[in-house]
mmCIF file of the N, C-alpha and C atoms, coordinates in Angstrom:
data_MODEL
# 
_entry.id   MODEL 
# 
loop_
_atom_site.group_PDB 
_atom_site.id 
_atom_site.type_symbol 
_atom_site.label_atom_id 
_atom_site.label_alt_id 
_atom_site.label_comp_id 
_atom_site.label_asym_id 
_atom_site.label_entity_id 
_atom_site.label_seq_id 
_atom_site.pdbx_PDB_ins_code 
_atom_site.Cartn_x 
_atom_site.Cartn_y 
_atom_site.Cartn_z 
_atom_site.occupancy 
_atom_site.B_iso_or_equiv 
_atom_site.pdbx_formal_charge 
_atom_site.auth_seq_id 
_atom_site.auth_comp_id 
_atom_site.auth_asym_id 
_atom_site.auth_atom_id 
_atom_site.pdbx_PDB_model_num 
ATOM 1   N N  . MET A 1 1  ? 133.205 73.144  128.465 1.00 0.00 ? 1  MET A N  1 
ATOM 2   C CA . MET A 1 1  ? 131.934 72.720  128.692 1.00 0.00 ? 1  MET A CA 1 
ATOM 3   C C  . MET A 1 1  ? 131.907 71.476  128.709 1.00 0.00 ? 1  MET A C  1 
ATOM 4   N N  . LEU A 1 2  ? 131.770 70.577  129.588 1.00 0.00 ? 2  LEU A N  1 
ATOM 5   C CA . LEU A 1 2  ? 131.276 69.313  129.921 1.00 0.00 ? 2  LEU A CA 1 
ATOM 6   C C  . LEU A 1 2  ? 129.522 68.699  130.159 1.00 0.00 ? 2  LEU A C  1 
ATOM 7   N N  . PRO A 1 3  ? 129.588 68.259  129.012 1.00 0.00 ? 3  PRO A N  1 
ATOM 8   C CA . PRO A 1 3  ? 127.649 68.323  128.911 1.00 0.00 ? 3  PRO A CA 1 
ATOM 9   C C  . PRO A 1 3  ? 127.699 66.896  129.849 1.00 0.00 ? 3  PRO A C  1 
ATOM 10  N N  . PHE A 1 4  ? 126.378 67.077  130.505 1.00 0.00 ? 4  PHE A N  1 
ATOM 11  C CA . PHE A 1 4  ? 125.951 65.763  131.173 1.00 0.00 ? 4  PHE A CA 1 
ATOM 12  C C  . PHE A 1 4  ? 125.036 64.610  130.256 1.00 0.00 ? 4  PHE A C  1 
ATOM 13  N N  . LYS A 1 5  ? 125.064 63.700  130.910 1.00 0.00 ? 5  LYS A N  1 
ATOM 14  C CA . LYS A 1 5  ? 123.965 62.486  130.141 1.00 0.00 ? 5  LYS A CA 1 
ATOM 15  C C  . LYS A 1 5  ? 122.831 63.188  129.593 1.00 0.00 ? 5  LYS A C  1 
ATOM 16  N N  . ASN A 1 6  ? 122.791 62.682  128.174 1.00 0.00 ? 6  ASN A N  1 
ATOM 17  C CA . ASN A 1 6  ? 121.423 63.056  127.607 1.00 0.00 ? 6  ASN A CA 1 
ATOM 18  C C  . ASN A 1 6  ? 121.214 64.473  127.349 1.00 0.00 ? 6  ASN A C  1 
ATOM 19  N N  . SER A 1 7  ? 122.446 64.916  126.927 1.00 0.00 ? 7  SER A N  1 
ATOM 20  C CA . SER A 1 7  ? 122.050 66.451  126.848 1.00 0.00 ? 7  SER A CA 1 
ATOM 21  C C  . SER A 1 7  ? 121.700 66.644  125.334 1.00 0.00 ? 7  SER A C  1 
ATOM 22  N N  . SER A 1 8  ? 121.272 67.592  124.663 1.00 0.00 ? 8  SER A N  1 
ATOM 23  C CA . SER A 1 8  ? 120.932 68.313  123.314 1.00 0.00 ? 8  SER A CA 1 
ATOM 24  C C  . SER A 1 8  ? 120.943 69.399  123.170 1.00 0.00 ? 8  SER A C  1 
ATOM 25  N N  . ILE A 1 9  ? 120.499 69.832  121.918 1.00 0.00 ? 9  ILE A N  1 
ATOM 26  C CA . ILE A 1 9  ? 120.268 71.258  121.799 1.00 0.00 ? 9  ILE A CA 1 
ATOM 27  C C  . ILE A 1 9  ? 119.399 71.984  122.638 1.00 0.00 ? 9  ILE A C  1 
ATOM 28  N N  . THR A 1 10 ? 118.455 71.543  122.723 1.00 0.00 ? 10 THR A N  1 
ATOM 29  C CA . THR A 1 10 ? 117.024 72.075  123.608 1.00 0.00 ? 10 THR A CA 1 
ATOM 30  C C  . THR A 1 10 ? 117.674 71.794  125.113 1.00 0.00 ? 10 THR A C  1 
ATOM 31  N N  . ARG A 1 11 ? 118.782 71.160  125.524 1.00 0.00 ? 11 ARG A N  1 
ATOM 32  C CA . ARG A 1 11 ? 118.891 70.629  126.909 1.00 0.00 ? 11 ARG A CA 1 
ATOM 33  C C  . ARG A 1 11 ? 120.380 70.863  127.025 1.00 0.00 ? 11 ARG A C  1 
ATOM 34  N N  . MET A 1 12 ? 120.773 71.855  127.677 1.00 0.00 ? 12 MET A N  1 
ATOM 35  C CA . MET A 1 12 ? 122.433 72.019  127.617 1.00 0.00 ? 12 MET A CA 1 
ATOM 36  C C  . MET A 1 12 ? 122.730 72.467  129.206 1.00 0.00 ? 12 MET A C  1 
ATOM 37  N N  . SER A 1 13 ? 122.892 71.203  130.135 1.00 0.00 ? 13 SER A N  1 
ATOM 38  C CA . SER A 1 13 ? 123.143 71.108  131.087 1.00 0.00 ? 13 SER A CA 1 
ATOM 39  C C  . SER A 1 13 ? 124.553 70.787  131.507 1.00 0.00 ? 13 SER A C  1 
ATOM 40  N N  . GLY A 1 14 ? 125.648 71.651  132.229 1.00 0.00 ? 14 GLY A N  1 
ATOM 41  C CA . GLY A 1 14 ? 126.738 71.227  132.045 1.00 0.00 ? 14 GLY A CA 1 
ATOM 42  C C  . GLY A 1 14 ? 127.647 71.891  132.942 1.00 0.00 ? 14 GLY A C  1 
ATOM 43  N N  . LEU A 1 15 ? 128.881 71.551  132.955 1.00 0.00 ? 15 LEU A N  1 
ATOM 44  C CA . LEU A 1 15 ? 129.849 71.821  134.046 1.00 0.00 ? 15 LEU A CA 1 
ATOM 45  C C  . LEU A 1 15 ? 130.903 72.857  133.252 1.00 0.00 ? 15 LEU A C  1 
ATOM 46  N N  . GLU A 1 16 ? 131.237 73.675  133.879 1.00 0.00 ? 16 GLU A N  1 
ATOM 47  C CA . GLU A 1 16 ? 132.270 74.436  133.344 1.00 0.00 ? 16 GLU A CA 1 
ATOM 48  C C  . GLU A 1 16 ? 133.165 74.678  134.325 1.00 0.00 ? 16 GLU A C  1 
ATOM 49  N N  . ILE A 1 17 ? 134.634 74.296  133.917 1.00 0.00 ? 17 ILE A N  1 
ATOM 50  C CA . ILE A 1 17 ? 135.800 74.559  135.087 1.00 0.00 ? 17 ILE A CA 1 
ATOM 51  C C  . ILE A 1 17 ? 136.939 75.253  133.985 1.00 0.00 ? 17 ILE A C  1 
ATOM 52  N N  . GLY A 1 18 ? 137.333 76.090  134.769 1.00 0.00 ? 18 GLY A N  1 
ATOM 53  C CA . GLY A 1 18 ? 138.471 77.108  134.580 1.00 0.00 ? 18 GLY A CA 1 
ATOM 54  C C  . GLY A 1 18 ? 139.462 77.437  135.585 1.00 0.00 ? 18 GLY A C  1 
ATOM 55  N N  . LEU A 1 19 ? 140.786 77.773  134.726 1.00 0.00 ? 19 LEU A N  1 
ATOM 56  C CA . LEU A 1 19 ? 141.864 77.815  135.548 1.00 0.00 ? 19 LEU A CA 1 
ATOM 57  C C  . LEU A 1 19 ? 142.924 79.077  135.183 1.00 0.00 ? 19 LEU A C  1 
ATOM 58  N N  . GLU A 1 20 ? 142.988 80.096  136.191 1.00 0.00 ? 20 GLU A N  1 
ATOM 59  C CA . GLU A 1 20 ? 144.010 81.224  135.472 1.00 0.00 ? 20 GLU A CA 1 
ATOM 60  C C  . GLU A 1 20 ? 145.240 81.037  136.503 1.00 0.00 ? 20 GLU A C  1 
ATOM 61  N N  . VAL A 1 21 ? 146.291 81.362  135.847 1.00 0.00 ? 21 VAL A N  1 
ATOM 62  C CA . VAL A 1 21 ? 147.654 81.465  136.376 1.00 0.00 ? 21 VAL A CA 1 
ATOM 63  C C  . VAL A 1 21 ? 148.185 82.739  136.162 1.00 0.00 ? 21 VAL A C  1 
ATOM 64  N N  . GLY A 1 22 ? 148.814 83.515  136.955 1.00 0.00 ? 22 GLY A N  1 
ATOM 65  C CA . GLY A 1 22 ? 149.417 84.712  136.609 1.00 0.00 ? 22 GLY A CA 1 
ATOM 66  C C  . GLY A 1 22 ? 150.230 85.321  137.429 1.00 0.00 ? 22 GLY A C  1 
ATOM 67  N N  . LYS A 1 23 ? 150.920 86.675  137.313 1.00 0.00 ? 23 LYS A N  1 
ATOM 68  C CA . LYS A 1 23 ? 151.745 87.316  138.277 1.00 0.00 ? 23 LYS A CA 1 
ATOM 69  C C  . LYS A 1 23 ? 151.599 88.417  138.072 1.00 0.00 ? 23 LYS A C  1 
ATOM 70  N N  . ARG A 1 24 ? 151.214 89.539  139.039 1.00 0.00 ? 24 ARG A N  1 
ATOM 71  C CA . ARG A 1 24 ? 151.262 90.997  138.992 1.00 0.00 ? 24 ARG A CA 1 
ATOM 72  C C  . ARG A 1 24 ? 151.684 91.503  139.914 1.00 0.00 ? 24 ARG A C  1 
ATOM 73  N N  . GLY A 1 25 ? 152.155 92.860  139.750 1.00 0.00 ? 25 GLY A N  1 
ATOM 74  C CA . GLY A 1 25 ? 152.936 93.720  140.554 1.00 0.00 ? 25 GLY A CA 1 
ATOM 75  C C  . GLY A 1 25 ? 154.496 93.648  139.998 1.00 0.00 ? 25 GLY A C  1 
ATOM 76  N N  . THR A 1 26 ? 154.929 94.661  140.623 1.00 0.00 ? 26 THR A N  1 
ATOM 77  C CA . THR A 1 26 ? 156.607 94.871  140.335 1.00 0.00 ? 26 THR A CA 1 
ATOM 78  C C  . THR A 1 26 ? 157.348 94.954  141.529 1.00 0.00 ? 26 THR A C  1 
ATOM 79  N N  . LEU A 1 27 ? 158.723 94.747  141.040 1.00 0.00 ? 27 LEU A N  1 
ATOM 80  C CA . LEU A 1 27 ? 159.541 94.773  142.404 1.00 0.00 ? 27 LEU A CA 1 
ATOM 81  C C  . LEU A 1 27 ? 160.258 95.860  142.616 1.00 0.00 ? 27 LEU A C  1 
ATOM 82  N N  . ASN A 1 28 ? 159.826 96.970  141.485 1.00 0.00 ? 28 ASN A N  1 
ATOM 83  C CA . ASN A 1 28 ? 160.704 98.226  141.118 1.00 0.00 ? 28 ASN A CA 1 
ATOM 84  C C  . ASN A 1 28 ? 159.896 99.196  142.353 1.00 0.00 ? 28 ASN A C  1 
ATOM 85  N N  . ASN A 1 29 ? 160.908 100.171 143.185 1.00 0.00 ? 29 ASN A N  1 
ATOM 86  C CA . ASN A 1 29 ? 160.626 101.014 143.809 1.00 0.00 ? 29 ASN A CA 1 
ATOM 87  C C  . ASN A 1 29 ? 160.001 100.545 145.117 1.00 0.00 ? 29 ASN A C  1 
ATOM 88  N N  . ASN A 1 30 ? 160.560 99.312  145.659 1.00 0.00 ? 30 ASN A N  1 
ATOM 89  C CA . ASN A 1 30 ? 160.009 98.351  146.872 1.00 0.00 ? 30 ASN A CA 1 
ATOM 90  C C  . ASN A 1 30 ? 158.751 98.293  146.894 1.00 0.00 ? 30 ASN A C  1 
ATOM 91  N N  . LEU A 1 31 ? 158.244 97.690  145.864 1.00 0.00 ? 31 LEU A N  1 
ATOM 92  C CA . LEU A 1 31 ? 156.531 97.323  145.586 1.00 0.00 ? 31 LEU A CA 1 
ATOM 93  C C  . LEU A 1 31 ? 156.543 95.846  145.614 1.00 0.00 ? 31 LEU A C  1 
ATOM 94  N N  . ILE A 1 32 ? 155.758 95.229  145.604 1.00 0.00 ? 32 ILE A N  1 
ATOM 95  C CA . ILE A 1 32 ? 155.421 93.554  145.897 1.00 0.00 ? 32 ILE A CA 1 
ATOM 96  C C  . ILE A 1 32 ? 155.134 92.947  144.299 1.00 0.00 ? 32 ILE A C  1 
ATOM 97  N N  . ASN A 1 33 ? 155.506 91.727  144.208 1.00 0.00 ? 33 ASN A N  1 
ATOM 98  C CA . ASN A 1 33 ? 154.863 90.952  143.323 1.00 0.00 ? 33 ASN A CA 1 
ATOM 99  C C  . ASN A 1 33 ? 154.282 89.742  143.800 1.00 0.00 ? 33 ASN A C  1 
ATOM 100 N N  . GLN A 1 34 ? 153.351 89.398  143.094 1.00 0.00 ? 34 GLN A N  1 
ATOM 101 C CA . GLN A 1 34 ? 152.245 88.380  143.395 1.00 0.00 ? 34 GLN A CA 1 
ATOM 102 C C  . GLN A 1 34 ? 152.247 87.259  142.350 1.00 0.00 ? 34 GLN A C  1 
ATOM 103 N N  . ASN A 1 35 ? 152.506 86.261  142.755 1.00 0.00 ? 35 ASN A N  1 
ATOM 104 C CA . ASN A 1 35 ? 151.967 85.113  141.646 1.00 0.00 ? 35 ASN A CA 1 
ATOM 105 C C  . ASN A 1 35 ? 150.446 84.643  142.221 1.00 0.00 ? 35 ASN A C  1 
ATOM 106 N N  . PHE A 1 36 ? 149.535 84.302  141.280 1.00 0.00 ? 36 PHE A N  1 
ATOM 107 C CA . PHE A 1 36 ? 148.167 83.817  141.576 1.00 0.00 ? 36 PHE A CA 1 
ATOM 108 C C  . PHE A 1 36 ? 147.781 82.889  140.891 1.00 0.00 ? 36 PHE A C  1 
ATOM 109 N N  . ILE A 1 37 ? 146.690 81.984  141.659 1.00 0.00 ? 37 ILE A N  1 
ATOM 110 C CA . ILE A 1 37 ? 146.266 81.037  140.715 1.00 0.00 ? 37 ILE A CA 1 
ATOM 111 C C  . ILE A 1 37 ? 144.544 80.946  141.061 1.00 0.00 ? 37 ILE A C  1 
ATOM 112 N N  . ASN A 1 38 ? 143.740 81.129  139.873 1.00 0.00 ? 38 ASN A N  1 
ATOM 113 C CA . ASN A 1 38 ? 142.226 81.234  140.307 1.00 0.00 ? 38 ASN A CA 1 
ATOM 114 C C  . ASN A 1 38 ? 141.922 80.029  139.659 1.00 0.00 ? 38 ASN A C  1 
ATOM 115 N N  . LEU A 1 39 ? 140.888 79.353  140.536 1.00 0.00 ? 39 LEU A N  1 
ATOM 116 C CA . LEU A 1 39 ? 140.170 78.358  140.042 1.00 0.00 ? 39 LEU A CA 1 
ATOM 117 C C  . LEU A 1 39 ? 138.620 78.640  140.066 1.00 0.00 ? 39 LEU A C  1 
ATOM 118 N N  . ARG A 1 40 ? 137.679 78.330  138.927 1.00 0.00 ? 40 ARG A N  1 
ATOM 119 C CA . ARG A 1 40 ? 136.456 78.498  138.733 1.00 0.00 ? 40 ARG A CA 1 
ATOM 120 C C  . ARG A 1 40 ? 135.690 77.380  138.461 1.00 0.00 ? 40 ARG A C  1 
ATOM 121 N N  . VAL A 1 41 ? 134.714 77.242  139.047 1.00 0.00 ? 41 VAL A N  1 
ATOM 122 C CA . VAL A 1 41 ? 133.699 76.194  138.770 1.00 0.00 ? 41 VAL A CA 1 
ATOM 123 C C  . VAL A 1 41 ? 132.317 77.017  138.360 1.00 0.00 ? 41 VAL A C  1 
ATOM 124 N N  . GLY A 1 42 ? 131.658 76.300  137.648 1.00 0.00 ? 42 GLY A N  1 
ATOM 125 C CA . GLY A 1 42 ? 130.134 76.690  137.147 1.00 0.00 ? 42 GLY A CA 1 
ATOM 126 C C  . GLY A 1 42 ? 129.682 75.701  136.925 1.00 0.00 ? 42 GLY A C  1 
ATOM 127 N N  . PHE A 1 43 ? 128.278 75.699  137.468 1.00 0.00 ? 43 PHE A N  1 
ATOM 128 C CA . PHE A 1 43 ? 127.131 74.596  137.107 1.00 0.00 ? 43 PHE A CA 1 
ATOM 129 C C  . PHE A 1 43 ? 126.287 75.174  136.439 1.00 0.00 ? 43 PHE A C  1 
ATOM 130 N N  . ASN A 1 44 ? 125.552 74.694  135.113 1.00 0.00 ? 44 ASN A N  1 
ATOM 131 C CA . ASN A 1 44 ? 124.672 75.153  134.298 1.00 0.00 ? 44 ASN A CA 1 
ATOM 132 C C  . ASN A 1 44 ? 123.299 73.829  134.096 1.00 0.00 ? 44 ASN A C  1 
ATOM 133 N N  . PHE A 1 45 ? 122.150 74.242  134.940 1.00 0.00 ? 45 PHE A N  1 
ATOM 134 C CA . PHE A 1 45 ? 121.271 73.179  135.216 1.00 0.00 ? 45 PHE A CA 1 
ATOM 135 C C  . PHE A 1 45 ? 119.928 73.709  134.011 1.00 0.00 ? 45 PHE A C  1 
ATOM 136 N N  . ALA A 1 46 ? 119.912 73.561  132.725 1.00 0.00 ? 46 ALA A N  1 
ATOM 137 C CA . ALA A 1 46 ? 118.879 73.966  131.925 1.00 0.00 ? 46 ALA A CA 1 
ATOM 138 C C  . ALA A 1 46 ? 117.804 72.852  131.874 1.00 0.00 ? 46 ALA A C  1 
ATOM 139 N N  . ASP A 1 47 ? 117.044 72.843  133.097 1.00 0.00 ? 47 ASP A N  1 
ATOM 140 C CA . ASP A 1 47 ? 116.003 71.764  132.743 1.00 0.00 ? 47 ASP A CA 1 
ATOM 141 C C  . ASP A 1 47 ? 114.616 72.150  132.445 1.00 0.00 ? 47 ASP A C  1 
ATOM 142 N N  . LYS A 1 48 ? 113.668 71.367  132.347 1.00 0.00 ? 48 LYS A N  1 
ATOM 143 C CA . LYS A 1 48 ? 112.420 71.907  131.953 1.00 0.00 ? 48 LYS A CA 1 
ATOM 144 C C  . LYS A 1 48 ? 111.700 72.809  132.756 1.00 0.00 ? 48 LYS A C  1 
ATOM 145 N N  . TRP A 1 49 ? 112.154 73.213  134.114 1.00 0.00 ? 49 TRP A N  1 
ATOM 146 C CA . TRP A 1 49 ? 111.846 73.793  134.770 1.00 0.00 ? 49 TRP A CA 1 
ATOM 147 C C  . TRP A 1 49 ? 111.782 75.452  134.158 1.00 0.00 ? 49 TRP A C  1 
ATOM 148 N N  . PHE A 1 50 ? 113.302 75.387  133.536 1.00 0.00 ? 50 PHE A N  1 
ATOM 149 C CA . PHE A 1 50 ? 113.684 77.050  133.134 1.00 0.00 ? 50 PHE A CA 1 
ATOM 150 C C  . PHE A 1 50 ? 113.109 77.219  131.512 1.00 0.00 ? 50 PHE A C  1 
ATOM 151 N N  . ARG A 1 51 ? 112.532 76.259  130.952 1.00 0.00 ? 51 ARG A N  1 
ATOM 152 C CA . ARG A 1 51 ? 112.294 76.342  129.430 1.00 0.00 ? 51 ARG A CA 1 
ATOM 153 C C  . ARG A 1 51 ? 110.898 77.073  129.251 1.00 0.00 ? 51 ARG A C  1 
ATOM 154 N N  . LYS A 1 52 ? 110.760 78.015  128.269 1.00 0.00 ? 52 LYS A N  1 
ATOM 155 C CA . LYS A 1 52 ? 109.949 78.748  127.930 1.00 0.00 ? 52 LYS A CA 1 
ATOM 156 C C  . LYS A 1 52 ? 108.801 77.870  127.185 1.00 0.00 ? 52 LYS A C  1 
ATOM 157 N N  . THR A 1 53 ? 107.155 77.856  127.466 1.00 0.00 ? 53 THR A N  1 
ATOM 158 C CA . THR A 1 53 ? 106.715 76.860  126.778 1.00 0.00 ? 53 THR A CA 1 
ATOM 159 C C  . THR A 1 53 ? 106.117 77.848  125.342 1.00 0.00 ? 53 THR A C  1 
ATOM 160 N N  . LEU A 1 54 ? 106.362 77.181  124.197 1.00 0.00 ? 54 LEU A N  1 
ATOM 161 C CA . LEU A 1 54 ? 105.919 77.520  122.964 1.00 0.00 ? 54 LEU A CA 1 
ATOM 162 C C  . LEU A 1 54 ? 104.561 77.695  122.602 1.00 0.00 ? 54 LEU A C  1 
ATOM 163 N N  . TYR A 1 55 ? 103.756 76.803  123.451 1.00 0.00 ? 55 TYR A N  1 
ATOM 164 C CA . TYR A 1 55 ? 102.374 76.755  122.642 1.00 0.00 ? 55 TYR A CA 1 
ATOM 165 C C  . TYR A 1 55 ? 101.202 76.980  124.282 1.00 0.00 ? 55 TYR A C  1 
ATOM 166 N N  . ASN A 1 56 ? 100.267 77.479  124.292 1.00 0.00 ? 56 ASN A N  1 
ATOM 167 C CA . ASN A 1 56 ? 99.459  77.481  125.445 1.00 0.00 ? 56 ASN A CA 1 
ATOM 168 C C  . ASN A 1 56 ? 98.464  76.276  125.475 1.00 0.00 ? 56 ASN A C  1 
# 
């Protein structure tokens, strides 16, 4: 998780980046074998709009 500027415990906005590389399948019995790469990007915007107020 890469925190954005001015982050703290109560405000955790960030950018998440993930990479997965793998191989699936088999060549036995004339089946196929695949190589794959998955790239995942996620954003988390924890701003004042999404915080629950503690006092009325």
